[in-house]
Phi, psi and omega in degrees: 000340179299317179297320180297319181295321178298315180299314183294320179297315179300314180298318182297321178297316180298315183298312184295330181283341186239029182250157175209151183255143180223156178244132178217188187293341181271352183126190183261132181229151173255106187278130183259144172229160177211155177270076183290146169291144178246133184258127186279346182209162176297325179297318178299315180298314180301314182293328182280341185278147168267330180224136171225122183200166176256130183210153174262140176281119182255348179187158177230131179222163181240143180212143174263128180238158169281117186290348179270346182231345187061029178238164176304144180296152173245179180295343180267356181285126178292149181304321183291347179260005178261131183218145177282139178225155177248128178251133178249113179283148191230149164241112187271132181256313183223135178244128179253333181209138178087158176271114186256015182301326182253011178274117182245348185197166159235166185216157174222155177293151174085180180255205182233140181284127174069023182228113180047049185300316180300321179296318180296318180295317179300318180294318180293323177293322179300323181261012174058043178239003181269122177241117185297337178284339180248319175082207185275128176285125178221159178286136180297322173268112187302147175263112184269074180235118182241149176299131180103343180275156180245138183225157165267120185247136174239108187243157173273186185293345179262013180066034180248136179302144178299323164198171189276346180259340182241340182270352178229097186251124176295147179249017175300316178221084189294348180264002182254149172291157183238164182304128178086356181215102176248015181277328182194165179252172175300322178300319180301317181294311181298321182294340176298340181263013175109157180300322181296328178296314179294318180299319180294315178298313185299321180295322178287323179295316179294332178284347179093013182296334186253016178292151181296145177238044180296000000 
């Protein structure tokens, strides 16, 4: 957990240094930015990942963690070390890299814009981290992840996406480039694991196994 705490602290420093608050029709949000690594090829992404797999989003939940331990806060956790996080529950279909038997979710810092906003505020108030002048921390570039959708995920050892534009790839059209990522497609990533990996995926995709269930 020591490594996890170091990672979370570094990320938190980057986020706090690059955030700004705005007010809009949905409420007040603190928009987060980060200096994500960018991968120039599918091979680079594959090598950097601890886990690469295809999974359906089965649920979304919110949790406040101590950013120095990545664990629930205790009475000794300082307010400045408490942060809202979003957890995405998963049903895994195909694994290309890493042992995913115990992988149940991936997570990102912050909450979600316009989604169960009252719940996020109540949770932050419960842990005394909600400031009306700053509001809910959310990513400035929206995360388009919905319950029922299927994605190709590339995660690090802490079950965190390598970045938000390349580590979470929609499978609606796996041969097309996606917003924020013109370096490679989902097909390119899967094909890094051999022709048989792509053939197996493609047969299931054509059968409709990975269609959205919103």
